[in-house]
Phi, psi and omega in degrees: 000318180300318182296319179296318178301313181296322179298315181296320180296320179296316178298320182292317180295320178298323177295315180296322179298315182292322178293319176299319178293322176299316181296316177301316183296313179298322178299319178288325175297321177297316178300319178289321180293318179292322178298323184276336185218004180091168189275358185266108183301330181296337180241014184221092185298327177293323177295317180302316183297318181290324176299320174300318178291330174296317178297325183292335178255017172060036171286126183301146181300322181295329176292320180295318181291323179295320179293322177297312177300317179296319182292332181274352179284158182296338184254020181295143175295141183263085182277147173227150181272123178226132181253130176248148183235154179180189179236134166280174171306154173066027173073022178273125181281143185229132166251125179247117182258126183236157172233110191222148173257005179209083183304329181296316179295320185292312182297324175298316183293315183293318178297322177295320181290318177305310185293319183287334182249029171081018178251184175218131175281138183247183178275164177298129181097353186288334177226353187300332177297342179279359186232154174236123178284124183233152168271137185228122179246139179236125184234159168282130185279358181295129179074006180261132171274100189295321181297316180297318182295316179303311179300320181293316187283342181300323182284355183243011176110010180303137175256315177203155177220135178202184182262145177213190180225151178274186184295332182267008185083008180282145181296139177224156172257124188252120184244130182234144177213161170306144178295337177294333181265007187306310182299321179294317179292316178304313180298315180300319180294321182294320183297329178271002180055039180271133179286109177274122182289314179207154176219112188215170167259154179218148174263107182274135180291132177258339185229080183293147177242127181253131180232157173291172191296315183295308176305320179299323178301321178296319178296316181293331174297313179298316184298316181297318182292324178293318179294337182278348179292137187297332182272349185276127178269312182214148172236125178246146185210171183258000181287135176241000000 
């Protein structure tokens, strides 16, 4: 019985840790969006996008409102997005996207993780060419005529549309576009009053690397340690 309790407690703490990380990430995204376009979602498409993403991770509305108010205050932290590039073991390329108010601290932490877990941090441009920055929208497919939506979005920059699943295994409609067309697609979806689960950018791998189980574990360990860093927002890689 005690072992079962400990297992459940471990799972519960892991869920809390993941939720805390998601809330921190959204909070920093809010700070960056407010700094770039102001605190009013009606006039700030980037902030509307982040609020959608906050709902997707079940961030309470009062926490979202508090984050917007804090970001609009005179003492708000000045976060900037910084991307670091490098290699994990076995030649797997890594992009590390951070939101930081102290780049000196962040680069030291990221470099330490790469070094400790068998990787090497690189210079700007060393692996970025292996990825393509895309806009990615996730919607609930319920009640959507997918053929009609696809034809409509083609005129607004749609690259591809397909089926996917959410964190809980629920069906989702996944829409991708060039990041340059992100705003057009977002506006087109809003004009159709479609409920977007999340709207983000992603760096999609262009040169995938396949490894056996044991080498892959080494790479995944490095990725996991990077994702645990407080300043890291996203980690993209070429491992498949």
